[in-house]
C-alpha positions in Angstrom: 147.6 148.8 86.7 146.3 145.5 88.0 143.3 144.0 86.4 140.3 142.1 89.1 140.5 138.5 88.9 137.7 136.1 88.8 137.9 135.6 92.5 137.6 139.4 92.9 134.6 139.7 90.3 133.0 136.9 92.5 133.7 138.8 96.3 132.2 142.1 94.4 129.1 140.2 93.5 128.8 138.3 96.6 128.7 141.8 98.3 126.0 143.5 95.8 123.6 140.4 96.7 123.7 140.6 100.2 124.0 144.6 100.6 122.1 146.2 97.4 118.9 143.8 98.1 116.3 146.6 98.0 114.5 146.7 94.7 112.1 149.9 93.6 109.7 149.8 90.9 109.1 153.6 89.4 106.8 155.2 87.0 109.6 157.5 85.3 111.7 158.6 88.3 108.4 158.3 90.5 108.8 155.6 93.2 105.7 153.3 93.4 107.5 150.5 95.8 110.5 149.6 97.3 111.0 145.7 98.5 113.8 143.3 99.6 113.9 139.5 99.3 112.3 139.2 103.1 109.0 139.8 100.9 107.7 136.8 99.2 107.4 138.7 96.3 110.9 139.5 95.7 113.9 137.0 95.0 117.4 136.2 93.7 117.0 134.3 90.3 120.6 133.8 89.0 122.7 130.6 89.6 125.5 130.5 92.1 128.7 132.0 90.7 126.8 133.5 87.3 128.2 137.0 86.1 124.7 138.5 86.0 122.8 139.2 88.9 119.2 139.0 89.0 116.8 140.0 91.2 113.2 139.5 90.3 110.0 141.1 91.7 106.2 140.1 90.9 103.7 142.4 91.8 99.9 142.2 91.1 96.9 144.2 91.0 95.4 142.9 94.2 98.4 144.0 96.0 97.7 146.2 98.7 100.7 148.9 98.3 100.0 149.1 94.9 97.6 151.4 93.9 95.5 150.4 90.8 95.9 151.7 88.0 99.2 152.2 88.2 101.9 152.5 85.2 105.4 151.0 85.8 108.6 152.1 83.7 111.8 151.6 85.4 113.2 149.3 88.4 116.1 150.5 90.8 118.4 148.7 93.1 119.2 150.2 96.6 121.2 149.5 99.7 118.6 150.7 102.0 114.9 150.6 102.8 114.1 154.2 102.2 115.8 157.3 100.5 119.2 156.9 99.3 120.6 156.9 95.9 119.9 154.3 93.3 123.2 152.0 92.4 121.4 150.8 89.3 118.5 151.9 87.0 117.0 150.0 84.2 114.3 151.0 82.4 111.5 148.7 80.5 108.3 149.2 78.5 106.0 150.7 80.3 103.1 148.6 81.3 99.9 150.1 83.2 98.0 147.6 85.8 94.4 148.5 85.4 92.8 145.4 87.6 93.2 142.9 90.3 93.9 140.1 87.7 96.9 142.0 86.1 100.5 141.0 87.0 103.9 142.8 86.5 107.2 140.5 86.5 110.7 142.6 86.4 114.0 141.0 86.7 116.8 143.7 87.3 120.0 142.4 86.0 123.3 143.6 87.1 126.2 142.3 85.0 129.6 142.1 87.2 131.9 143.0 85.0 129.6 144.7 82.6 130.8 143.0 79.3 
């Protein structure tokens, strides 16, 4: 059996960054909001060529699409804007957004290959 080389892994990371670009914030398994890097609140934060891809989302209590109060406890990565199946789910310590001044930053990390 052959192993994937460094170039192959980079090709996989490039594909993920180009196609798995929707990040969803959840309360447990209940979706709250799903956005892509075309929204100013979402961006890739890793350096080119890094093994770990990092997709960051920042939401605030003043955001119209975030009803307050709201509790967040996980993020999920998708290739589609609605529906579909999550390719990666990451849990974090629950955070409850209670006022317009509250802000949540989530960095969803995908390591390829996972070590």
